[in-house]
C-alpha positions in Angstrom: 0.1 0.3 0.4 2.7 2.3 1.0 4.7 1.3 -2.6 1.8 2.3 -3.9 1.0 6.3 -2.8 4.8 6.9 -3.2 4.9 5.3 -7.0 1.4 7.8 -7.5 2.9 11.6 -5.7 6.3 10.6 -7.9 3.8 9.8 -10.9 2.2 13.1 -10.6 5.4 14.8 -9.7 6.8 13.4 -12.9 3.8 14.8 -14.8 3.0 17.8 -13.4 6.9 18.5 -14.0 6.6 17.7 -17.0 3.7 19.8 -17.8 5.4 22.5 -16.3 8.5 22.3 -18.3 6.6 22.0 -21.6 3.8 24.8 -21.4 5.8 27.8 -20.0 3.9 30.7 -19.9 4.0 33.5 -23.2 4.9 37.1 -23.8 1.9 39.0 -23.4 0.2 41.3 -26.1 -0.9 45.0 -25.9 -2.8 45.3 -23.3 -2.5 48.2 -20.9 -2.4 48.3 -17.6 -1.8 51.2 -15.0 1.7 50.0 -13.9 4.2 46.9 -14.6 6.6 45.5 -12.6 9.6 43.4 -13.6 12.1 41.3 -11.6 15.6 41.1 -11.9 17.8 38.5 -12.3 17.1 37.4 -16.2 18.5 38.5 -19.6 15.4 40.8 -21.4 13.5 41.0 -18.4 13.9 44.8 -17.8 14.1 45.7 -21.6 10.8 43.9 -22.0 9.4 46.1 -19.1 11.3 49.4 -21.0 9.2 48.6 -24.1 6.2 48.2 -22.4 6.7 51.8 -20.9 8.0 53.4 -23.9 5.2 51.7 -26.6 2.5 53.2 -24.0 1.1 50.4 -22.3 2.0 51.5 -18.8 2.2 54.8 -17.0 4.3 53.4 -14.7 7.1 50.9 -14.4 9.0 49.2 -10.8 12.2 47.6 -11.1 12.0 45.3 -8.5 15.1 43.5 -6.9 17.7 46.3 -8.2 21.2 45.6 -6.5 21.3 48.7 -3.7 25.1 49.8 -5.4 22.9 50.8 -8.6 22.3 54.2 -8.6 19.3 55.7 -11.1 22.0 57.3 -13.4 23.8 54.0 -14.1 20.6 52.4 -14.5 19.2 54.6 -16.5 23.4 54.5 -18.6 23.0 50.9 -19.0 19.5 50.7 -20.4 19.2 53.7 -22.6 16.6 55.5 -20.7 15.9 58.8 -21.1 15.9 61.2 -17.9 12.7 63.1 -18.8 11.5 58.6 -18.6 13.3 57.9 -15.7 12.5 60.8 -13.3 8.6 60.3 -14.9 7.9 57.1 -14.8 10.3 54.9 -13.2 11.4 53.6 -9.5 14.0 51.4 -8.5 13.3 49.1 -6.2 15.9 48.2 -3.5 13.9 46.2 -1.0 13.8 42.6 -2.4 16.1 40.0 -2.4 13.7 36.8 -3.9 10.3 36.2 -4.7 8.3 37.0 -2.1 10.1 40.1 -1.0 9.6 41.2 -4.6 5.5 40.2 -4.2 5.8 42.3 -1.5 7.8 45.0 -2.8 5.3 45.5 -5.4 2.1 45.4 -3.9 3.3 48.3 -1.8 4.6 50.1 -4.7 0.8 49.6 -6.5 -0.8 50.5 -3.7 1.7 54.2 -3.3 0.7 54.4 -7.3 -3.3 53.6 -7.1 -2.8 51.1 -9.6 -5.5 49.0 -10.8 -4.1 46.8 -12.9 -0.2 45.7 -13.6 1.8 43.8 -16.0 4.4 41.5 -14.9 7.0 40.9 -16.4 10.0 37.8 -15.5 11.4 34.9 -17.2 8.8 32.5 -18.8 10.7 29.3 -16.6 10.1 31.4 -13.1 6.4 33.2 -14.7 4.4 30.6 -12.0 5.6 31.5 -8.7 6.3 35.0 -9.3 2.7 35.6 -10.3 0.8 33.2 -7.7 3.2 35.4 -5.3 1.7 38.6 -6.2 -1.6 37.2 -6.7 -1.3 36.4 -2.6 -0.1 40.4 -2.1 -2.2 42.2 -4.1 -5.8 42.9 -3.3 -8.2 40.9 -5.6 -9.7 43.4 -6.9 -5.9 44.7 -9.0 -5.5 42.8 -12.5 -3.0 40.9 -13.3 -1.2 40.5 -16.9 1.8 37.7 -17.1 4.4 38.7 -19.8 7.4 36.2 -19.5 10.2 36.3 -21.4 10.4 33.5 -23.5 14.0 31.9 -22.8 15.8 28.9 -23.2 15.7 27.5 -19.2 17.9 24.6 -18.8 16.5 21.2 -17.2 18.4 22.3 -14.2 16.7 25.7 -13.8 12.8 24.1 -14.4 13.6 21.2 -12.1 14.4 23.4 -9.6 12.0 26.1 -10.6 9.1 23.8 -10.2 10.2 22.3 -6.9 10.1 25.4 -5.4 7.0 26.4 -7.0 5.6 23.0 -5.3 7.1 23.6 -2.0 5.7 27.0 -1.6 2.6 25.6 -2.7 2.9 22.9 -0.5 3.9 25.3 2.4 1.3 27.8 2.0 -1.7 25.2 2.5 0.0 23.6 5.6 0.4 27.3 7.3 -2.6 27.8 6.0 
């Protein structure tokens, strides 16, 4: 009986991992939101978020998880951001160090800026967990659009991220 239960759990885990790896989230369309939040840490994320801002698909941008040593001027130079755009529309968030704290930082920023809808930009392999964490911290009335940056994640990256996602979901259920 125990062997069957363990075999069933392993099978469910394996099928879940297969679905997780095959059906990665995709980039969003041209939907407009009040704000865009980008999580640092992956190639193409900030570039995508800036494109959303420049294309007027969002009015404000939070870059969450910026290294405390990075100054706005350095950021602007690295990403070719015009000074006026930097002043009016971009906030560099220095408070987060992981996905959970990204969500807390983003939720506080969304509330402070009165946004009713948010576009979340992160890597495709990271989107499920990041969106889940952000949905948990945002009020239910805030609309969330997932805008995944397409990548070529390694098996290891997918394996680790899938297990983090499952662990966070189980931990949340267990704690409640």
